C-alpha positions in Angstrom: 16.4 17.7 -31.0 13.4 15.4 -30.7 10.3 16.6 -32.5 7.2 17.0 -30.4 5.4 14.3 -32.3 8.2 11.9 -31.4 8.3 12.6 -27.7 6.9 10.0 -25.3 3.9 10.7 -23.2 5.1 10.8 -19.6 2.5 10.4 -16.8 3.1 11.8 -13.4 3.5 9.0 -10.8 1.0 9.2 -7.9 3.5 9.8 -5.1 2.2 13.2 -3.7 -1.0 15.1 -3.4 -2.2 16.6 -6.7 -0.3 19.9 -7.4 2.7 19.1 -5.2 6.1 18.8 -6.8 7.4 15.3 -7.6 10.8 14.4 -5.9 13.7 14.7 -8.4 15.4 11.6 -7.3 12.6 9.4 -8.6 13.8 10.0 -12.2 17.6 9.5 -11.6 20.5 11.9 -11.6 18.9 14.2 -14.2 15.7 14.6 -12.2 12.5 16.0 -13.8 14.6 18.4 -16.0 16.4 15.4 -17.6 13.2 13.7 -18.8 12.7 13.4 -22.6 9.4 15.2 -22.4 7.3 17.2 -19.9 5.2 15.2 -17.3 1.5 15.0 -18.1 -0.2 16.8 -15.2 -2.8 14.8 -13.2 -6.4 15.9 -13.7 -9.6 14.6 -12.3 -9.4 11.1 -10.8 -6.0 9.5 -10.3 -5.4 5.9 -9.3 -2.7 4.2 -7.3 -2.6 0.4 -7.8 -0.8 -2.4 -6.0 -1.0 -6.2 -6.7 0.5 -9.2 -5.0 0.5 -13.0 -5.2 1.7 -15.3 -2.4 2.0 -19.1 -2.3 -0.4 -20.5 0.3 2.2 -23.1 1.3 4.7 -20.4 2.4 2.1 -19.0 4.8 1.2 -22.5 6.0 4.8 -23.4 6.8 5.5 -20.3 8.8 2.2 -20.6 10.6 2.9 -24.1 11.6 6.3 -23.2 12.9 5.5 -20.0 14.7 1.7 -19.6 14.9 1.4 -17.0 17.7 4.4 -15.0 16.6 3.3 -14.9 13.0 -0.3 -13.9 13.9 0.7 -11.2 16.3 3.3 -9.7 13.9 1.1 -9.6 10.8 -2.6 -9.4 11.7 -4.8 -7.4 14.0 -7.1 -9.2 16.5 -10.1 -8.7 14.3 -8.3 -10.1 11.3 -7.3 -13.2 13.3 -10.9 -13.7 14.5 -12.3 -13.4 10.9 -9.7 -15.8 9.4 -10.4 -18.4 12.1 -7.1 -20.2 11.5 -7.8 -20.9 7.8 -4.6 -20.7 5.9 -6.1 -19.5 2.7 -7.7 -16.6 4.4 -4.5 -15.7 6.2 -2.7 -15.9 2.9 -5.3 -13.7 1.2 -5.0 -11.0 3.8 -1.2 -11.2 3.7 -1.3 -10.6 -0.1 -3.8 -7.8 0.4 -1.4 -6.0 2.9 1.5 -6.3 0.4 -0.7 -4.9 -2.4 -1.9 -2.0 -0.1 1.7 -1.1 0.7 2.5 -1.0 -3.0 -0.4 1.2 -3.7 0.8 3.5 -1.0 4.1 3.7 -2.8 6.2 2.6 0.3 6.4 -1.1 -0.1 6.1 -3.3 3.0 9.4 -1.9 4.4 7.8 1.6 4.7 4.8 0.7 6.8 4.0 -1.9 9.4 1.9 -5.0 8.7 -0.7 -4.2 11.4 -1.1 -0.6 10.2 -2.9 -2.1 7.1 -6.0 -3.8 8.3 -8.3 -5.8 6.0 -11.7 -6.3 7.6 -14.5 -8.4 6.1 -17.9 -6.7 5.9 -21.1 -8.6 6.6 -21.6 -8.9 2.9 -18.3 -10.7 2.7 -16.6 -7.9 0.9 -13.1 -6.9 2.3 -12.6 -3.3 3.4 -9.4 -1.4 4.1 -8.6 0.4 7.4 -5.3 2.3 7.7 -3.5 3.2 10.9 -0.3 5.0 12.0 2.2 5.6 9.2 0.0 3.9 6.6 -2.8 6.4 7.4 -0.4 9.3 7.2 0.9 8.1 3.9 -2.6 7.9 2.5 -3.3 11.5 3.5 0.0 12.6 1.9 -1.2 11.1 -1.3 -4.5 12.8 -1.0 -6.3 9.4 -1.2 -10.1 9.7 -0.7 -11.0 6.0 -1.3 -9.3 2.7 -1.0 -10.5 -0.7 -2.2 -9.1 -4.2 -2.2 -10.1 -7.5 -3.8 -8.8 -10.9 -2.9 -8.8 -14.3 -4.6 -8.1 -17.2 -2.4 -7.1 -20.3 -4.4 -5.7 -23.7 -3.3 -2.1 -22.9 -4.1 -1.9 -19.1 -4.3 -3.7 -16.1 -3.0 -3.9 -12.9 -5.1 -4.9 -9.4 -4.1 -5.2 -6.1 -5.8 -5.5 -2.8 -4.0 -6.6 0.5 -5.6 -6.3 4.0 -4.0 -8.2 6.9 -5.5 -7.0 10.5 -5.6 -9.4 13.2 -6.7 -7.7 16.4 -7.9 -8.6 19.3 -5.6 -9.9 17.2 -2.7 -8.2 15.8 0.4 -9.2 13.2 2.9 -11.7 14.6 5.4 -9.7 13.5 8.4 -6.1 14.8 8.5 -3.8 12.8 10.8 -1.7 14.6 13.3 2.0 14.3 13.7 1.2 11.5 16.1 -0.9 9.2 14.0 -3.6 7.0 15.5 -2.3 3.9 17.3 -2.1 0.7 15.4 -4.5 -1.7 17.1 -2.8 -3.2 20.2 0.5 -1.5 19.4 2.0 1.8 20.6 2.1 4.8 18.3 5.4 5.2 16.3 7.4 8.4 15.8 7.2 9.3 12.1 8.6 11.7 9.6 6.2 14.0 7.6 8.0 13.1 4.4 7.5 9.4 3.9 10.1 7.3 1.9 8.9 6.0 -1.4 9.3 2.4 -2.5 12.5 1.8 -4.4 12.0 -1.3 -6.5 13.3 -4.6 -5.2 13.0 -8.2 -6.4 13.6 -9.6 -2.9 10.8 -11.7 -1.5 9.3 -10.5 1.8 10.6 -12.3 4.8 7.9 -14.0 6.8 9.9 -14.8 9.9 
């Protein structure tokens, strides 16, 4: 038997609202009961983080081949207006959406691109707006704040997204079973138990 001082410190992953049980399947066949030590219970402020990096040239090639299709699939009308066709800005927002999906715990296959909107404020700072399934997922996690930072370089764009969960608080606006429409897209039927991201090394398809 492992002595208490030899046990690892296991932190609870931010995949549910504070106080809700964690799905057993996250920890393999043995579930929570098979862990080598009890999970550390969240307390106070909890953080969900996502990060992504994208080669600007990848975005440029897809944009040059299928400009309209690419923009309509990935970006909202406001994002397109703010990017003004600049490839580095498009790449930065692309990376930001990937990072946001990781912070939500679903990965890009669990939400739609246009449900994660990155809008630049007048100060130049990017802000996050969530719609549809992404909005519901944020509510399920109990996120009360979301921030994103983008670095646009000549060859790569990097983005980091941070969602904040405060123990004992929930978002002020609870989405209904029919979440708000994604801008310029019809609402989508959803499940109230969102799938979580299962790690993958596959690169995101842009076409």
